[in-house]
C-alpha positions in Angstrom: -34.8 15.7 0.0 -31.8 18.1 0.4 -28.5 16.3 1.0 -26.9 19.5 2.1 -28.9 19.8 5.3 -26.7 19.8 8.4 -27.9 16.5 9.8 -27.3 14.7 6.5 -23.8 16.1 6.1 -23.0 15.0 9.6 -24.2 11.5 9.0 -22.1 11.4 5.8 -19.0 12.6 7.6 -19.6 10.3 10.5 -20.3 7.1 8.5 -18.3 7.5 5.3 -15.2 9.6 6.0 -13.4 7.3 8.6 -14.0 4.2 6.5 -12.9 6.0 3.3 -9.7 7.2 5.0 -9.0 3.6 6.1 -9.6 2.3 2.6 -7.2 4.8 1.0 -4.5 4.3 3.6 -4.7 0.5 3.1 -4.5 1.0 -0.7 -1.3 3.0 -0.2 0.2 0.2 1.9 -1.1 -2.7 -0.2 -1.8 -1.5 -3.7 -4.4 -3.4 -5.6 -6.7 -2.9 -8.6 -8.3 0.5 -8.4 -12.0 0.4 -7.6 -14.5 3.1 -8.3 -15.0 5.2 -5.2 -18.8 5.0 -5.5 -18.6 1.2 -5.3 -16.6 1.5 -2.1 -19.4 3.3 -0.2 -20.6 0.1 1.5 -17.1 -0.8 2.5 -16.5 2.7 3.8 -19.6 2.6 6.0 -18.6 -0.9 7.3 -15.1 0.3 8.2 -16.5 3.4 9.9 -18.8 1.1 12.0 -15.8 -1.0 13.0 -14.0 2.2 13.9 -16.9 3.2 16.2 -17.3 -0.3 17.7 -13.7 -0.3 18.8 -13.9 3.2 20.2 -17.4 2.7 21.7 -16.4 3.0 25.4 -14.3 6.1 25.0 -17.1 7.7 22.9 -19.7 6.8 25.6 -17.4 8.2 28.3 -16.9 11.5 26.5 -20.6 11.8 25.7 -22.0 10.7 29.2 -20.3 13.6 31.1 -20.4 17.3 30.4 -17.1 16.9 28.7 -18.1 19.0 25.7 -19.2 21.9 27.9 -16.2 21.7 30.3 -13.5 20.9 27.8 -14.7 22.1 24.3 -11.3 22.1 22.7 -10.4 18.6 24.0 -13.9 17.4 22.9 -13.2 18.6 19.3 -9.7 17.1 19.3 -11.2 13.8 20.5 -13.5 13.7 17.5 -10.7 14.7 15.1 -8.9 11.6 16.5 -12.0 9.4 16.1 -12.8 10.6 12.5 -9.4 11.2 11.0 -6.5 9.7 13.0 -7.9 6.4 14.4 -8.9 5.1 11.0 -5.2 5.4 9.9 -4.0 3.8 13.1 -6.5 1.0 12.6 -5.0 0.2 9.2 -1.5 0.0 10.7 -2.8 -2.3 13.4 -4.5 -4.4 10.7 -1.2 -4.5 8.8 0.7 -5.7 11.9 -1.9 -8.4 12.4 -1.7 -9.5 8.8 2.1 -9.9 9.1 1.9 -12.3 12.1 2.9 -15.8 10.9 -0.1 -17.4 12.6 -2.5 -15.1 10.8 -0.8 -15.7 7.4 -1.2 -19.4 7.7 -5.0 -19.0 7.8 -5.5 -16.0 5.4 -4.3 -15.0 2.0 -1.2 -12.8 1.8 -2.0 -9.1 1.8 0.2 -8.5 -1.3 -1.5 -10.0 -4.3 1.4 -10.2 -6.7 4.9 -11.7 -6.3 6.2 -8.7 -8.3 5.0 -6.4 -5.6 6.2 -8.7 -2.8 9.8 -8.9 -4.1 10.2 -5.3 -4.9 8.4 -3.9 -1.8 11.4 -5.1 0.2 13.6 -2.5 -1.6 16.6 -4.8 -1.5 19.6 -4.4 -3.8 20.1 -7.1 -6.4 22.1 -8.1 -9.4 19.4 -9.0 -11.9 19.2 -11.0 -15.1 16.1 -10.5 -17.1 15.3 -13.1 -19.7 13.1 -11.8 -22.5 10.6 -13.9 -24.4 13.0 -13.8 -27.3 15.6 -15.6 -25.2 17.8 -12.5 -25.0 19.2 -11.8 -21.5 19.5 -8.3 -20.0 21.7 -7.9 -16.9 21.8 -5.0 -14.6 22.0 -3.6 -11.1 18.8 -3.0 -9.1 19.6 -0.6 -6.2 18.6 2.8 -4.7 18.2 4.6 -8.1 16.3 1.7 -9.7 12.5 1.5 -9.8 9.7 -0.9 -10.4 6.0 -0.2 -11.0 3.5 -1.6 -8.5 -0.1 -2.7 -8.7 -2.3 -1.5 -10.3 0.2 -0.3 -12.9 1.6 -2.7 -15.5 4.9 -4.3 -14.4 8.0 -2.4 -15.6 11.5 -2.4 -14.2 14.2 0.2 -14.5 17.7 -1.0 -13.7 20.0 1.8 -12.9 23.0 0.2 -14.6 23.0 -2.2 -17.6 25.7 -4.9 -17.4 27.5 -7.1 -19.8 27.4 -10.9 -19.0 30.5 -13.1 -19.5 30.5 -16.4 -21.3 29.5 -18.2 -18.1 26.5 -16.0 -17.6 28.1 -14.0 -14.8 28.4 -10.2 -14.4 31.5 -9.0 -16.3 31.3 -5.2 -16.2 28.9 -2.3 -16.5 28.1 -1.2 -20.0 30.0 1.9 -21.1 28.3 5.1 -20.3 25.2 3.2 -18.9 22.3 5.3 -17.6 20.3 2.2 -17.0 17.7 0.2 -18.9 13.9 0.0 -18.8 12.3 -3.3 -19.4 8.5 -3.6 -20.1 6.7 -6.7 -18.7 5.2 -7.7 -22.0 8.8 -8.7 -23.1 9.8 -10.5 -19.8 9.9 -14.2 -19.5 11.8 -14.5 -16.2 13.8 -12.4 -13.7 16.7 -13.9 -11.8 18.0 -12.2 -8.7 21.4 -12.4 -7.1 22.5 -10.9 -3.8 24.1 -7.5 -4.0 26.5 -6.5 -1.2 
């Protein structure tokens, strides 16, 4: 059996590529533990079938007429849409559905870790990180700060390190601060305060 025969390549493209595109786009929107691509083959075929079931009537309409002979360029563009663009749109549609409150009451949240949930909002915060040793690190989390996201190990870069006063409030930025990087292995808690 030669997998490079035209009909086998077309079957591969038709039933794996759209689903694979959907999976990869979804992973960009909702990072999770990386899976081996070979183990995602069944998922890719399933998502491709969902893609075709939603587009069944437009596909039947295009194929039932002499559309390919009369409009060859539009015919090709239609299948570019079916194979490459609609799988991406399907993910964004699924994302919108997952964010509906009624749906969220009956299904798990699409973001698996609170770390990713909080930092995906990209809000500005004053932050106090308490280390396992009991030491407190204060800083500003804003546009030039960064946090890792799943599947990477949790780390936070605060663009400015701050000195805390005796009452635990933010006194001033450290002299010549260029920020501070905190590794998750050392973190006990992170406290957030509104930043205007």
